[in-house]
C-alpha positions as CSV (number, residue, x, y, z in Angstrom):
1,M,50.4,15.7,8.4
2,D,47.8,17.5,6.3
3,K,46.2,20.5,7.9
4,F,42.9,22.2,7.0
5,D,41.1,25.4,8.0
6,L,38.1,23.3,8.9
7,V,37.5,19.6,9.5
8,V,34.0,18.2,9.8
9,L,33.6,15.1,11.9
10,G,30.6,13.2,10.4
11,G,29.1,13.1,6.9
12,G,25.4,13.3,7.6
13,P,23.0,16.2,7.4
14,G,24.7,18.0,10.2
15,G,28.1,17.5,8.6
16,Y,28.3,17.6,4.8
17,P,26.4,20.9,4.4
18,A,28.9,22.5,6.8
19,A,31.8,21.2,4.7
20,I,30.2,22.6,1.5
21,R,29.4,26.0,3.0
22,A,32.9,26.3,4.4
23,S,34.4,25.5,1.0
24,Q,32.1,28.1,-0.6
25,L,33.5,30.6,1.9
26,G,37.1,29.8,0.9
27,L,38.2,27.5,3.7
28,S,40.3,24.5,3.0
29,T,38.0,21.7,4.2
30,A,38.0,18.1,5.0
31,L,35.3,15.7,6.1
32,V,35.8,12.5,8.2
33,E,33.1,9.8,7.9
34,A,33.6,6.2,8.9
35,N,30.5,4.8,7.1
36,K,28.3,6.0,4.2
37,L,28.1,9.6,3.3
38,G,24.6,11.1,4.0
39,G,24.5,9.7,7.5
40,E,21.5,8.3,9.3
41,C,18.9,10.2,7.2
42,T,20.2,9.1,3.8
43,N,21.1,5.6,4.6
44,Y,18.7,4.4,7.3
45,G,16.2,7.1,8.0
46,C,14.4,9.7,5.9
47,I,15.3,8.4,2.4
48,P,14.8,4.6,2.7
49,T,11.7,5.0,4.9
50,K,10.0,7.4,2.5
51,S,11.1,5.2,-0.4
52,M,9.2,2.4,1.4
53,I,6.2,4.5,1.9
54,R,5.8,5.8,-1.7
55,P,5.0,2.5,-3.5
56,V,2.7,1.4,-0.7
57,E,0.7,4.6,-0.7
58,L,0.3,4.4,-4.5
59,L,-1.1,0.9,-4.3
60,S,-3.3,1.8,-1.3
61,S,-4.7,4.9,-3.1
62,L,-5.5,2.9,-6.2
63,S,-7.1,0.1,-4.2
64,R,-9.5,2.5,-2.5
65,L,-11.0,3.6,-5.9
66,P,-14.3,1.6,-6.4
67,F,-13.8,1.5,-10.2
68,V,-10.3,0.0,-10.1
69,K,-10.1,-3.8,-10.0
70,L,-6.6,-4.2,-8.6
71,S,-4.9,-7.5,-7.8
72,Y,-1.2,-7.4,-7.1
73,E,1.5,-9.2,-5.2
74,L,4.4,-7.1,-4.0
75,D,7.9,-8.7,-4.5
76,Y,9.2,-7.8,-1.1
77,Q,12.9,-8.6,-1.9
78,A,12.8,-6.6,-5.0
79,Y,11.0,-3.8,-3.2
80,M,13.6,-3.6,-0.4
81,D,16.4,-3.8,-2.9
82,W,14.9,-0.9,-4.8
83,V,14.6,1.1,-1.5
84,K,18.3,0.4,-0.8
85,G,19.2,1.5,-4.3
86,V,17.4,4.9,-3.9
87,A,19.4,5.5,-0.6
88,S,22.6,4.5,-2.4
89,R,22.0,7.0,-5.2
90,V,21.4,9.8,-2.8
91,S,24.5,8.9,-0.8
92,E,26.6,8.9,-4.0
93,G,25.1,12.3,-4.8
94,V,26.5,13.7,-1.5
95,G,29.9,12.3,-2.4
96,S,29.7,14.0,-5.8
97,L,28.8,17.3,-4.3
98,L,31.7,17.2,-1.9
99,R,34.2,16.4,-4.7
100,R,32.9,19.3,-6.7
101,Y,33.5,21.6,-3.8
102,N,37.0,20.2,-3.3
103,V,36.2,18.9,0.1
104,E,38.7,16.1,1.0
105,V,36.9,13.1,2.4
106,F,38.6,10.7,4.8
107,N,36.7,7.4,5.0
108,A,37.7,6.5,8.6
109,R,36.7,7.0,12.2
110,G,38.2,10.1,13.8
111,W,38.8,11.3,17.3
112,V,40.6,14.2,19.0
113,A,44.2,13.3,19.7
114,E,45.0,16.8,21.0
115,P,43.7,20.2,20.3
116,G,44.1,20.9,16.6
117,V,44.8,17.3,15.7
118,L,42.5,14.4,14.8
119,E,43.7,10.8,14.8
120,L,42.0,8.5,12.2
121,S,41.3,4.8,12.4
122,D,43.5,4.2,9.4
123,G,46.5,5.5,11.2
124,R,46.7,8.9,9.7
125,R,46.5,12.2,11.5
126,I,45.1,15.5,10.2
127,G,45.3,19.0,11.6
128,Y,42.6,21.6,11.8
129,S,42.1,25.2,12.8
130,K,38.4,24.9,13.4
131,L,36.3,21.7,14.0
132,V,32.6,20.9,13.5
133,V,31.4,17.9,15.4
134,A,28.5,16.2,13.6
135,T,28.6,12.6,14.6
136,G,24.9,12.1,15.0
137,T,23.2,9.4,17.0
138,D,22.7,5.6,17.1
139,P,19.5,3.7,17.8
140,A,18.8,3.2,21.6
141,S,18.3,-0.3,22.8
142,I,16.1,-1.8,25.5
143,P,17.7,-3.6,28.5
144,R,17.9,-7.3,27.9
145,L,16.7,-6.9,24.3
146,D,19.8,-6.8,22.2
147,F,19.6,-6.2,18.5
148,D,20.5,-9.4,16.6
149,G,19.5,-8.4,13.0
150,A,17.4,-11.6,12.8
151,L,14.5,-11.4,15.2
152,I,15.2,-8.2,17.1
153,H,15.7,-5.1,14.9
154,N,16.4,-1.4,15.0
155,N,15.5,1.0,12.2
156,R,18.8,0.1,10.5
157,T,18.8,-3.7,10.5
158,I,15.1,-4.0,9.5
159,L,16.0,-2.5,6.1
160,E,18.1,-5.6,5.4
161,V,15.1,-8.0,5.8
162,R,14.2,-9.5,2.4
163,R,11.3,-11.7,3.3
164,K,8.0,-10.0,4.2
165,P,7.0,-10.9,7.8
166,S,3.5,-11.9,8.6
167,R,3.5,-10.4,12.1
168,V,5.5,-7.5,13.5
169,L,5.8,-6.2,17.0
170,V,6.8,-2.5,17.2
171,I,8.1,-1.2,20.5
172,G,7.7,2.6,20.6
173,A,4.9,4.7,19.1
174,G,7.0,7.7,18.1
175,Y,7.3,8.8,14.5
176,I,9.6,5.9,13.5
177,G,7.4,3.2,15.0
178,V,4.2,4.7,13.6
179,E,5.6,5.1,10.1
180,F,6.8,1.5,10.0
181,A,3.5,0.3,11.4
182,N,1.6,2.3,8.7
183,V,3.6,0.7,5.9
184,M,3.5,-2.8,7.3
185,A,-0.2,-2.7,7.9
186,K,-0.9,-1.6,4.4
187,L,1.3,-4.5,3.2
188,G,-1.1,-6.9,5.0
189,V,1.2,-7.6,7.9
190,D,-0.3,-8.1,11.4
191,V,1.1,-5.2,13.4
192,Y,1.3,-4.8,17.2
193,I,2.5,-1.5,18.8
194,V,3.5,-1.3,22.4
195,E,4.0,2.2,23.9
196,V,4.9,3.0,27.5
197,M,3.2,6.4,27.3
198,D,-0.5,6.8,27.3
199,R,-0.9,7.7,23.6
200,V,0.8,7.2,20.2
201,L,3.0,10.1,19.1
202,P,3.3,11.3,22.7
203,A,5.6,14.3,21.7
204,M,3.0,15.7,19.3
205,D,-0.3,17.5,19.6
206,D,-3.1,15.5,21.3
207,D,-5.3,15.7,18.2
208,F,-2.6,14.0,16.1
209,S,-2.5,11.2,18.6
210,R,-6.3,10.7,18.6
211,L,-6.4,10.8,14.8
212,M,-3.5,8.4,14.3
213,S,-4.9,5.9,16.9
214,R,-8.2,5.8,14.9
215,R,-6.4,5.4,11.6
216,L,-4.1,2.6,12.8
217,S,-6.9,0.8,14.5
218,R,-8.9,1.0,11.3
219,M,-6.0,-0.7,9.5
220,G,-6.1,-3.5,12.0
221,V,-3.1,-2.5,14.1
222,K,-3.3,-3.6,17.7
223,L,-2.3,-0.7,19.9
224,Y,-1.2,-1.1,23.5
225,T,-0.5,2.2,25.2
226,S,0.6,2.7,28.9
227,T,2.2,-0.7,28.4
228,R,5.7,-2.0,28.5
229,I,7.5,-5.2,27.4
230,V,8.0,-7.6,30.4
231,E,9.8,-10.4,28.6
232,V,10.7,-11.4,25.0
233,E,11.4,-15.1,24.4
234,K,13.1,-16.0,21.2
235,R,11.7,-19.1,19.5
236,E,12.6,-20.9,16.3
237,G,11.9,-18.2,13.7
238,Y,9.6,-16.0,15.9
239,V,9.4,-14.3,19.2
240,K,6.9,-14.5,22.0
241,A,6.5,-11.3,24.0
242,K,4.8,-10.8,27.4
243,L,3.3,-7.4,28.0
244,S,2.7,-5.6,31.3
245,N,-1.1,-5.8,30.6
246,N,-0.8,-9.7,30.7
247,V,-1.3,-9.9,26.9
248,E,1.1,-12.2,25.0
249,V,2.1,-11.4,21.4
250,E,3.8,-13.6,18.9
251,A,5.7,-12.0,16.0
252,D,8.1,-12.9,13.3
253,L,10.3,-9.9,14.2
254,V,10.5,-7.1,16.6
255,L,11.3,-3.5,15.7
256,A,12.6,-1.5,18.7
257,A,12.0,2.2,18.0
258,V,12.6,3.6,21.4
259,G,14.7,6.6,20.7
260,R,18.3,7.5,20.0
261,K,21.6,7.9,21.9
262,P,24.3,10.5,20.9
263,N,27.6,9.5,19.3
264,T,29.9,11.4,21.7
265,M,31.8,8.7,23.6
266,G,35.4,8.1,22.6
267,L,35.7,11.3,20.5
268,G,38.1,13.0,23.0
269,L,35.9,16.1,23.2
270,E,36.9,16.6,26.8
271,R,40.3,17.6,25.5
272,L,38.7,20.6,23.7
273,G,36.6,21.8,26.7
274,V,33.3,20.6,25.1
275,S,30.5,20.2,27.6
276,L,27.9,17.4,27.3
277,D,24.4,17.4,28.9
278,E,23.1,14.7,31.2
279,K,22.2,12.5,28.1
280,G,25.5,13.0,26.4
281,Y,24.5,15.5,23.8
282,V,26.9,18.4,22.9
283,R,25.9,21.7,24.5
284,V,26.0,24.6,22.0
285,D,25.0,28.3,21.9
286,G,23.0,30.0,19.1
287,R,26.1,30.2,17.0
288,M,26.5,26.4,17.3
289,E,29.7,26.9,19.2
290,A,30.6,24.3,21.7
291,S,34.0,25.7,22.8
292,T,36.7,27.9,21.3
293,N,37.1,27.0,17.6
294,V,34.8,24.0,18.1
295,Y,31.2,23.8,16.7
296,A,28.6,21.1,16.6
297,S,25.5,20.6,14.5
298,G,22.8,18.0,13.9
299,D,21.5,15.3,16.1
300,V,24.6,15.3,18.3
301,T,23.3,18.6,19.7
302,G,20.1,16.9,20.9
303,P,16.4,16.9,20.0
304,P,14.5,17.4,17.9
305,L,16.4,14.9,15.8
306,L,15.5,16.1,12.3
307,A,17.5,16.2,9.1
308,H,16.3,19.7,8.1
309,R,17.2,21.1,11.5
310,A,20.7,19.6,11.0
311,F,21.0,21.2,7.6
312,A,20.2,24.6,9.1
313,Q,22.6,24.1,12.0
314,A,25.4,23.0,9.7
315,I,25.2,26.2,7.7
316,V,25.3,28.3,10.9
317,A,28.3,26.4,12.2
318,A,30.2,26.7,9.0
319,E,29.5,30.4,8.6
320,N,30.6,31.2,12.2
321,A,33.7,29.1,11.7
322,A,34.5,31.2,8.7
323,G,34.2,34.4,10.7
324,L,30.6,35.4,9.7
325,K,27.9,36.2,12.3
326,S,25.1,33.7,12.0
327,E,22.4,32.5,14.4
328,F,20.3,29.4,14.5
329,D,16.5,30.1,14.8
330,A,14.7,27.2,16.3
331,R,11.2,28.7,16.3
332,A,9.9,27.3,13.0
333,I,11.3,23.8,12.6
334,P,8.7,21.6,11.0
335,A,8.1,18.1,12.5
336,V,6.6,15.7,9.9
337,V,5.3,12.2,10.3
338,F,4.9,10.5,6.9
339,T,1.8,8.5,7.6
340,D,-1.7,8.4,6.1
341,P,-2.6,11.3,6.4
342,E,0.7,13.1,6.7
343,L,1.2,15.1,10.0
344,V,3.0,18.4,10.2
345,S,3.6,20.4,13.3
346,V,5.3,23.8,13.2
347,G,5.8,26.1,16.2
348,L,4.1,25.7,19.5
349,T,1.1,23.5,20.5
350,E,-1.6,25.2,22.6
351,V,-0.1,23.6,25.8
352,E,3.4,24.7,25.0
353,A,2.3,28.2,24.2
354,K,0.4,28.6,27.5
355,N,3.3,27.1,29.4
356,A,5.5,29.8,27.7
357,G,3.3,32.5,29.0
358,Y,1.3,33.4,25.9
359,R,-2.4,34.3,26.0
360,V,-3.5,32.2,23.1
361,S,-6.6,30.9,21.2
362,T,-6.8,28.0,18.9
363,V,-9.1,27.2,15.9
364,K,-9.4,23.8,14.4
365,L,-10.8,23.2,10.9
366,P,-11.7,19.8,9.5
367,I,-10.3,19.4,6.0
368,G,-13.4,17.5,4.8
369,G,-14.7,20.7,3.3
370,L,-11.8,21.0,0.9
371,A,-12.4,19.8,-2.6
372,R,-8.9,18.3,-2.8
373,A,-9.5,16.3,0.3
374,T,-12.6,14.8,-1.4
375,I,-10.5,14.0,-4.5
376,E,-7.9,12.3,-2.3
377,D,-10.6,10.4,-0.4
378,S,-9.0,11.6,2.9
379,L,-11.7,13.5,4.8
380,D,-10.8,13.0,8.5
381,G,-7.7,15.3,8.7
382,F,-7.7,18.8,10.1
383,I,-5.7,22.0,10.5
384,K,-5.3,23.7,13.9
385,I,-3.9,27.1,14.3
386,V,-2.5,28.6,17.6
387,Y,-2.4,32.4,17.7
388,E,-1.8,35.1,20.2
389,E,-5.1,36.7,21.2
390,S,-4.1,40.4,21.2
391,S,-1.8,40.6,18.1
392,K,-3.3,37.7,16.2
393,A,0.2,36.6,15.5
394,V,0.5,32.9,14.5
395,I,2.7,30.9,16.8
396,G,1.8,27.3,15.9
397,I,0.2,25.4,13.0
398,H,-0.7,21.7,13.0
399,L,-1.9,20.0,9.9
400,A,-3.1,16.4,9.2
401,A,-3.7,16.0,5.5
402,P,-2.5,14.3,2.3
403,H,0.7,16.0,1.0
404,A,1.0,18.0,4.2
405,S,4.8,17.7,4.1
406,E,4.8,19.7,0.9
407,I,3.4,22.8,2.5
408,A,5.3,22.5,5.8
409,G,7.7,25.1,4.4
410,E,4.9,27.6,4.0
411,L,3.8,27.0,7.6
412,G,7.4,27.5,8.8
413,L,7.7,30.7,6.8
414,A,4.5,32.1,8.3
415,I,5.8,31.6,11.9
416,E,9.4,32.7,11.1
417,M,8.2,36.0,9.5
418,G,5.7,36.6,12.4
419,A,2.6,36.3,10.2
420,T,-0.8,37.2,11.5
421,L,-4.2,35.6,10.9
422,E,-4.9,38.4,8.4
423,D,-1.7,37.7,6.5
424,L,-2.7,34.0,6.1
425,A,-6.3,34.9,5.2
426,S,-5.3,37.3,2.5
427,T,-2.8,34.9,0.8
428,I,-4.5,33.5,-2.2
429,H,-4.0,29.7,-2.6
430,P,-4.5,27.7,-5.7
431,H,-7.7,25.6,-6.0
432,P,-8.2,22.7,-5.5
433,T,-5.3,22.1,-3.2
434,I,-4.7,21.0,0.4
435,S,-2.8,24.3,0.9
436,E,-6.2,26.1,0.9
437,A,-6.6,24.8,4.5
438,V,-4.1,27.4,5.7
439,Q,-6.2,30.3,4.3
440,E,-9.5,28.7,5.4
441,V,-8.5,28.2,9.0
442,A,-7.2,31.8,9.3
443,E,-10.5,33.0,7.8
444,L,-12.4,30.9,10.3
445,A,-10.4,32.3,13.2
446,L,-11.3,35.8,11.9
447,G,-15.0,34.9,11.7
448,K,-15.3,35.0,7.9
449,P,-15.0,31.4,6.6
450,K,-16.2,30.8,3.0
451,H,-16.4,27.0,3.2
452,F,-17.3,26.4,6.8
453,K,-20.5,27.2,8.6
454,I,-20.1,28.9,12.0
455,G,-22.5,27.5,14.6
456,R,-25.5,25.5,13.5
């Protein structure tokens, strides 16, 4: 039986960075992954969905220009094959990195046979001194609405569809549902969204919800909030859904985007003294330690389920497994929704800050005054800043704008370093860019805006 200093169970964003970092620190390292390297993000989430968004946004941007006479027909099968090809190349890149770092990869399912030993689905057993659990999550289903890969889809199976639907019913208005709705609507598909909560993007700032509701409605998307699915009847080639508001919807396919469930069952974690919360996620401390010599990272540790959060946790887990002292800082994790416009939220919302006991103020600046927003023909976005009244320390920034994802790191840095309004206002940004919004909103909060009139 081969034995390693560290074995990582799972090859997604919570796993493969841990294996690479452990190897950098001199540990003999193995990684066990039953499916494709790169995990959910690379193969079914971040990479393919953003690959879907990119061509659609290019075409949409061109079609809005009054002097461009554009007539096109998108080859949906070739489009989705291209999307799959991008994801495959990224997955192959992960494998190449692991080989370069001499990480031994076992393409099998693994579970704990006994402390210090993993049993693999191919019959082999491997030993370890330290273990990182990074098994991620699977799409959650709805009772009596099983995924069939034909009419009823999750975020994975819908990527295999090669014929553009004419009507899509999206169940769930979180970031997955809203991103898919945004793409499909711009492709000319009739889109219906059903959300049990009272607004779209219910986990984000209220202003994001209002903005995205307007934008989706403008694209022709039918939104049904505070609504649930009562019944879905499969017909020949389409479905008929009855909603709790007595509306009936017919669609070529259904995308259920109602959340995730952790992959912790059947791993034998109880043999290691690992504790799970009420939803089945692994409980960890700030060092990502779940029990003695056992660490966990990524989505398996619970929300927010974000690849960049998983990357950071994976490094912390590996460094602590190698004997270093490393802590995970969750204060400045950007949440991004890749819609039109893009939405970025870093730090606390006003409600969260007040609930946490802060005395805060907020300032909201429309981006319509930015020259770059005019160039991009995207004038109805905004930036909102949440700051502590006494110290003027920034504790939350929320931005709706083109290319917002590209400056999310700057917003995270501001919060992580404890920046004040004056710090942001005195940072010179290039012109014309969307990033100027960060400086402008700080100037407005300080009462000295240069491109915004205070009062009438």
